[in-house]
C-alpha positions as CSV (number, residue, x, y, z in Angstrom):
1,X,118.7,95.1,58.3
2,X,116.7,98.3,58.3
3,X,113.7,96.7,57.3
4,X,113.8,94.1,60.0
5,X,114.1,96.8,62.5
6,X,111.1,98.5,61.2
7,X,109.1,95.5,61.2
8,X,109.9,94.7,64.9
9,X,109.0,98.3,65.9
10,X,105.9,98.0,64.0
11,X,105.0,94.6,65.5
12,X,105.8,95.9,68.9
13,X,103.6,98.9,68.4
14,X,100.6,96.6,67.4
15,X,101.3,94.1,70.5
16,X,101.2,97.3,73.0
17,X,98.0,98.7,71.2
18,X,96.4,95.1,71.8
19,X,97.0,94.7,75.3
20,X,95.9,98.2,75.9
21,X,92.6,97.6,74.0
22,X,92.2,94.2,75.7
23,X,92.4,95.9,79.1
24,X,90.2,99.2,77.9
25,X,87.7,96.6,76.6
26,X,87.4,94.7,80.0
27,X,87.2,97.9,82.0
28,X,84.6,99.3,80.0
29,X,82.9,96.1,80.5
30,X,83.4,95.6,84.4
31,X,82.6,99.4,85.0
32,X,79.3,99.3,82.7
33,X,78.2,96.1,84.8
34,X,78.6,97.7,88.0
35,X,77.7,101.0,87.4
36,X,75.2,102.4,90.3
37,X,75.4,99.1,91.9
38,X,76.1,98.0,95.6
39,X,79.1,95.7,95.6
40,X,79.3,93.3,98.4
41,X,81.9,90.6,99.2
42,X,81.0,87.1,99.6
43,X,83.1,84.4,101.0
44,X,82.3,80.9,101.7
45,X,80.9,80.1,105.2
46,X,80.7,83.9,105.9
47,X,78.1,86.9,105.7
48,X,78.1,89.1,102.9
49,X,79.8,92.4,103.4
50,X,79.1,95.5,101.4
51,X,82.4,97.1,100.4
52,X,83.7,99.7,98.2
53,X,86.6,99.0,95.7
54,X,89.4,101.1,94.2
55,X,90.5,99.3,91.1
56,X,93.7,100.4,89.9
57,X,93.4,100.4,86.3
58,X,96.2,102.5,85.6
59,X,98.3,99.2,86.4
60,X,96.2,96.7,84.8
61,X,97.6,94.3,82.2
62,X,96.3,91.7,79.8
63,X,97.7,88.4,78.8
64,X,96.7,85.4,76.9
65,X,96.0,82.1,78.4
66,X,97.3,78.8,77.3
67,X,93.6,78.2,75.7
68,X,93.8,81.2,73.7
69,X,91.4,83.3,76.0
70,X,92.5,86.7,77.3
71,X,93.0,87.4,80.9
72,X,93.2,90.9,82.6
73,X,94.6,91.4,86.1
74,X,93.9,94.4,88.0
75,X,95.1,95.1,91.6
76,X,92.7,96.7,93.9
77,X,92.0,98.1,97.4
78,X,88.9,96.9,99.2
79,X,87.2,98.7,102.1
80,X,84.2,98.5,104.1
81,X,81.1,100.9,103.5
82,X,82.6,102.8,106.5
83,X,85.7,103.5,104.9
84,X,88.0,100.8,106.8
85,X,90.3,99.5,104.6
86,X,90.4,95.6,104.6
87,X,93.7,94.1,105.0
88,X,95.6,91.8,102.6
89,X,96.1,91.9,98.8
90,X,93.1,91.8,96.3
91,X,93.4,91.2,92.5
92,X,90.3,91.4,90.0
93,X,90.6,88.8,87.2
94,X,88.6,89.4,84.3
95,X,88.4,86.6,81.7
96,X,87.5,87.0,78.1
97,X,86.3,83.8,76.5
98,X,84.9,84.4,73.0
99,X,82.7,87.4,73.3
100,X,81.8,86.9,76.9
101,X,83.2,88.2,80.0
102,X,83.5,86.9,83.5
103,X,85.1,88.2,86.7
104,X,86.6,86.8,90.1
105,X,88.5,88.1,92.9
106,X,91.5,86.8,94.6
107,X,92.6,87.7,98.1
108,X,95.9,86.9,99.9
109,X,96.4,88.1,103.6
110,X,99.9,89.6,102.7
111,X,99.8,93.1,101.5
112,X,101.0,93.8,98.0
113,X,101.1,90.0,97.5
114,X,99.7,90.1,93.8
115,X,101.8,93.3,92.8
116,X,105.1,91.7,92.4
117,X,105.5,88.1,93.1
118,X,102.7,86.2,91.1
119,X,103.3,85.4,87.6
120,X,100.9,85.3,84.8
121,X,100.9,81.4,84.7
122,X,100.2,81.2,88.3
123,X,97.2,83.6,88.1
124,X,96.0,81.4,85.2
125,X,96.5,78.2,87.5
126,X,94.8,79.9,90.3
127,X,91.6,80.9,88.1
128,X,91.0,77.6,86.9
129,X,92.0,75.1,89.7
130,X,89.8,76.2,92.7
131,X,91.5,79.8,92.6
132,X,94.3,78.5,94.9
133,X,97.6,80.0,94.2
134,X,100.6,77.5,93.7
135,X,102.8,79.7,95.8
136,X,100.5,79.4,99.1
137,X,102.3,76.1,99.8
138,X,105.5,77.9,100.0
139,X,104.2,81.0,102.0
140,X,101.9,79.3,104.2
141,X,99.0,81.5,103.4
142,X,95.4,81.0,102.5
143,X,94.2,82.5,99.4
144,X,90.5,82.7,98.9
145,X,88.3,83.5,96.0
146,X,85.7,85.9,96.6
147,X,82.5,86.5,94.5
148,X,81.4,90.0,94.1
149,X,77.6,90.1,94.7
150,X,75.6,92.9,93.0
């Protein structure tokens, strides 16, 4: 029984290290890609808006997708270049497929929407199915995907 407990503890520690490393590697990729560059928000049918992003790396978390790829979800706040906060809820999604990274941002007009109510499974569906959340029909909200322009 003692041996079993030790194995479980070791496995739990390794799993935590792996998740932390997943987030750290994604953060390194994203910050090095965007270092010193102007970021703009590009929504379909709208003009581009230069923005400032406050990415909440301290609460980022990674998870495995059904296909085995890694997804990192990171809440963020967005404001215009003049410092005015853009209302709603934004989440940065970073996909690692093999050795390649890519990123997308989801938006919902409800504050803190992505912080508590959206499961990893719904995030995965959103990423791959036109980036619309399954919950939008229940809440009556439109979720939008934005492409960060550099």
